[in-house]
N, C-alpha and C positions, 0 to 999 in steps of 0.2 A: 391754675397750676397746682399739681399735686406734689407733695413733699413726703417721700417714703419714710424719712426719719421721724415723722410725726404720726405714722400709722402703725398700729400694733395688731398682732393676731395671736390667737390661742386655739390650739387643737386638742380636743378631748374625745375619748371613746364614747360611743352611744351604746348602752347596754340593752335598752328596751327597743323593740321594733317600732318604727314610726312610719306612717303613711306619708312618704316624702312629697309626693305630688300635691296632696292636700295641705301639707304643712306649709309649703311655700305660698300656696294660694291663700291660706288663712292668715299669713303673716301681715298682709296689708302693705307690704313693701313693693317697690318697683326699682329696677326691672326684675324679671323672673327668668330662670333658665332651668330646663329639665331635660335629662338625657338618660336613656336606659338601653341596655342590650341584655334582654332577659336570659338568653342562652349562655351568656358569660357571667351572669350574676352581678352586673355592673350597673350602678345607678349614681348619677350626679345630679344634685338639686341645689339651686342657689336662689337667694332672695336679697334684694337691696343691692346698692352699689356704693362702695367707698370711693372708687375711681372708675372713670370710663374713658376709653380712648377710641377716637374715630379717625378714619383716614379715607382718602379717595385718590384717584389717579394711578398712574403706572407704578408708583412706589408704595402703594397701600400695604402690601404684605411686609415689606421691609420696615415700614414705619411702625406698624402695630407690633411686630416681632421685637424690635429693638426696645420699644417703650415697655412692653410686657416683661421682658427678661430683666431689664434694668430695675423696674419697679419691684418685681417679685423678689429678686435677689437682695434688695436693700431693706426689706421689711424688718421691723423690730418684732421679735417673737416674744410673747409672754410665756407663761408656764405651759408646757405641752404634755398632755397625758398620753400622746401617741407620737413619738418622734418621727415615724415614717409618714405621717400626714402633714398637711400644711396647705397654704393658700393656693388656689388656682385662679386663672383668669378664663372666662368663658364668653362665648359669643359666636360670631360668624361673619360671612361676607357674601355679597351678591355675585351674580354672574358677571356683571359689568363693573368697571372701575369708575363709572359715572353714576350719579344719583338717579334713581328711578323717579319719574315725575307722576306716576300713577298714584292717586290719592291713598289707596290702601297700603302702599309701601312708604308712607310719609315718615314713619318712625325707624326705618331700616336704611342706614347709610351704606355706602359701598363696602366698608369694613368697620366692625364695631366689636370691641371686647370690653368686659368690665370685671372689676375685682369685687366679689360679693361680700356683703356684710355677714350673711349666713351661708355656709357651704357644707352640705352633707355629701359624703362619698361612701357608698356601700359596695363592698366587694365580697360577694358570697354572704357569709353570716357576720362579717365584720363591718362595722360602720363607725365613721368618725364625723365630728362636727367641728368645723373651723369658724370661729367668730373673729371678725376683723373690724376695727374701728379707728376713727381719727382720735388724736389726743384729746382727753377730757370728754369723750363722747361715748364711753362704754355703756352708759345707762340706756342709750337709744337702742343698742344692739340687744340688750336684755329685754327691753319692751317688745321688740320685734319677735324675739325667740318665744316669749311668753304667749304672744298671739298665735304663733305658728303651732305651738304644742297644744293649743286648744283643739286642734284637728284630731287629737286622740292617737292611740297607739296601734291602730289596725293597719296591716300592710295590704289589705285586700280592698277591692272596689265594693261600693255599696251593693247590698243585696236587693235594694229597691230603687233602681234608677228612675229618674223622672220620665214622664211620658214622652212618646215619640214626638219629634218636632216635624212640622210639615215643611218640606223643601219645595221651592218653586222658583223659576220654571225649570223644565227638564229637557224637553225634546230638542234635538238638533234641527235647526232650520235648514231648508235647501240652500239658503245663502251661505251658511257656515260651511256646508259641504263643498259648495262651489268655490268659496274663497280658499279652502284647504287644497282643492284640486289644482287651482291656478298657482298657488304658492309652490306646491310640489313640482309641478311641471316647469315653472321658472327655474327652480334649482336643478332639476334633472337636465334641462337644456344646457346649463353651464357645466354640469358634470360631463355630459356627452361631448361637449366641445373641448374638454380637457382642462378647463379652468379650475375645477374642483374635483375631489374624489368623494366627499361626504359632507352633508350638512344636517345637523339635528334641528328639526323644526318642532315647535310645540304649539298647543292650543290652550286657551284660557277659558274656563267655564265659570260664570258668575251665578251664584245661587243665593237665595234668601230664605229665611225661616220666619216663623210667626213670633219668635222670641230670641233674645241673644243666645249665641252659640257658646257652649262651654268647651274649651279646647281639651280639658281633662278627659272628656268622654272618648276622644279619639285615642288617647294614650291607654286608657283602661281596656278598650277593645283590642287594640293592636298588640298589647302585652301577651294575650293568649293566642291570637291568630297569627302573629308575625314575630315569634320569639328570636329569630335570627337577624332581625332588622334593628337598626337604631331608631327608637321611637323618641321624638324630640318635641319640645315646646319652648318657644322663645317669645317673651312678651316684654317689649321695652316699657310700655305703659298702657295705652288704650287698645292697641292691636296685638294680635298674636300670630306667630308663624308656627304651624304644627305639621308634623309629617312622620312617616314610617319608612325609612329609606334602607334598601338592601345594599347600597354601594358605599364602600369605604374609599375616601380620597387618599388619606395618608395617616399612618400611625407610626410614631417614633417611640420606641421602648429601648432605653439604653442606646446602643449604637445600631440597633436593627430598625430599618425602615421598611414599611410594608404598604403596598397599594393594591387595588384590585380593579381589573377590567370587567365591566358588566355591560355587554352590548350584544344585540341579537336576541330576539324573543319570539315565543309562540304562546297562545293561550293554554290553559289547563284543559285536560280532557274531561268528559262527563263521567268516565269510569276508568279504572286502572289500566285497562287495555288501550283505550283511546289515548290516555295520558302518556303511556310509554311510546305509543306510535308517534305522537306529536314531538316528544322529546328526541326520539331517534331521527325524525325528519329535521329537527333543528340542528342536531350534531352533524348532519350531512348536507345542510343547506349551503350552497356556494355563496349566495347573497349574504346570509347571516354570518358565515365564517369570515368573509371579507370585511364586513363591518366590524366584527369583533377584533380581527387582527390589526386594524388601524389603531384601536385603543391600546392593545398589548404593545405594539411597536412604539407608540408615543410614550407610554409609561416607562418602558425599558430605556428608551433614548434619553428621557429626562433624568432618570435615576442613575444611569451609568456615569453621568457627569459628576456625581457626588458620592456614589456608593459602588462597592465591588467586594466580592463577586456577586453577581445577580443570579437569583434563581427564577427562571421563567419556564413553566411547563410547556411542552411542545404542543399539547392539545387542550382545549378548554373542557370544562366539565359543566354539568347542569346545576343551576341553582333553582330550586322549586319554591315558589311563593304562591299564596292563595289565588292571585290573579293571573300569573304568568310563569313560564319557564324561561330562564335566561342562560346564555353562555357566560361562563365565569372563569377567570384566570387570576391567580394571585401572583404578584411580582414582589420579590423580597431581596434585600441586600444589606450590606454593612457599610455604614458611613465611613468615608475616608477623612472627613473634616467636620468640624463642629458646625451644625446647622440646627435651627429650631424647627419644630413641626410646622409653624406658620410659614417660615421661609420655604420649606419643602412643599407646602400647599401651593404657594405662589409659583413654584417651579412647575408643578403639575397642572394647575388650573388655567384654562378649562381643558379637560381631556376631550378626545374625539367622541367619547360617550355622551357628552352634553353639548359639544360644539361642532367639530368637523375637521376635515383635512383638505387643504392646509389650514392651520388654526386661524391665522389672522384674516384670511379671506372669508372663512366661514363665520368668524365672529362679526365681521362687518355686516354680513347679510342678516344675521340674527338680530343685531342691535338696530338695524333698520326695520326689519319686518316685525319684531317682537319687542317693542319698547316697554312692555309691562312685566317683564320677567322678574324683576326685583331679586329676591334671594333664591327663587326657584332656580335650580342647577348651580347655585353657589354652594356653600357648605356651612355646617355648624359643628362646633367642637370646643376643645379646651387645651390649655397649655399650662405647664407647671414652671417652677423656678429654674429647672435645668433645661428648659426648652422642649421637654418631652410632652407628648399628648396625642390627641387624635381628632381628625376632622372627617365628617361623613358628608357625601354629596347630598344636597337637599332635593330629594326626589319623593314621589308619592306624597306631595305636600300641598298645602294651601295656606293662604293668609286670611285671618278672621278679623272682621271689623264690625263689631256689634252683632247684628242679626244677618250680616252678609258674609259670604265666604267665596273666595276666588281660588279655584282649583286649577292645576296645571298637569298636562301630560304631553309627552313628546315621542318622536320616532326618528330614527336615523334614515336619512334619504341618501341612497346610492344609485348608481346607474340602473340597477335591476329593480328598483322600487316600483310598486304599484300604489297609486294614490289611495284607492279604496282599502287595500290591505293595511296601509299605514294609518289611514283614518280609523279603522277598527282597532288598531293597536293603541292609538291615543284614547279612544273611548274606554278601553279596558283599563288603562292607567289612570284616567281621570276619575273613575269611580272606585279605584282601589282603596282610597282612604275612607270612603263612605261605606264600603261593602261590609265591614266588620263592626260598624258602630250601631248604637241604639238610636241613631238619628232617623232611621228609616231609609227609604229609597227616594230617588228623585222622581216625582210624580209626573 
């Protein structure tokens, strides 16, 4: 049992640049959390835990929200060199409200957030460090900080990355293609019968390397190649969940709540002309527009119960990523009543972009067909003492367990879906996280 009145925090400005990713990894502490959005100049890095909250079942969002807000608002603050800074709780949740039995997900419960011992928040050129400790235990935080700062003061990745790691195996077997085709056709038959409108199916790719995989390398590469994405790394202890997601689930800033619909995609073209042609075809594709509109409608329906007026563009626009072009729509409104960002996440999750329509029927199919999803298509993010914060949908992601990595990629299945085209889409997404790294290609 945690007692907030015996936990203290202090926030100070950081004047010298620090390589935050390597600082938390050098700290020797666990758990670790890293989140960055390069085009916004936002980085959050956390090491160690003073308190951790876990929850499962239908009430998981309510449970962690209530405990986080109560805990953060009750903290005793020490001297603060930056009154606008302060403690955050960080973490995330899985697709399902039940624990995933796959071994690689053993450290990731259905919902989990923690209060870090060390928390750096960088917004543009401004950076703060919040240190949090239990009564009479300040010295342990100082020791962790000393180890973290041994990482040095460079904000840039190493100029001499380690040699490429060999990835094996790679090729898709005929059995995998056949299994996918059968799954798609089973779902399509239900859609054509009127039982469903859309189900998002995904594939899991297991790879292994000749030596343990460093999750920091994915972040280093994604920073330059995917600046508009949230690049994240969460490590409870022995395993790590890493990704570079383009999709925001929810952001709460003051009374403004924002979510984004990201559904419907085509590959990138080999040249600018081909790329534009593919983008134009996506914007006029009845199949993709239908899939996208399901997501927009679901977001708007969920948010209009707590926010008004809502701003919902009439037409989607294109989001360009290295591996694909997506249809994108931002939905925004003003809260009418007090809600935390985690409560709002629970209201929205799972969206049709990762689940389907109707939601409960699609979720039942997914949990039966894909018991190894874990935190893939869940979300990662943070919450402050006012209940504000942000969570991003965990896409373009994989879980690392030593020298093994498990990657995930999905596609939305509707009546007009073609199993081979959807298979190609999953292949594209499965390799998105590998494509920009120095790990090499799957041989």
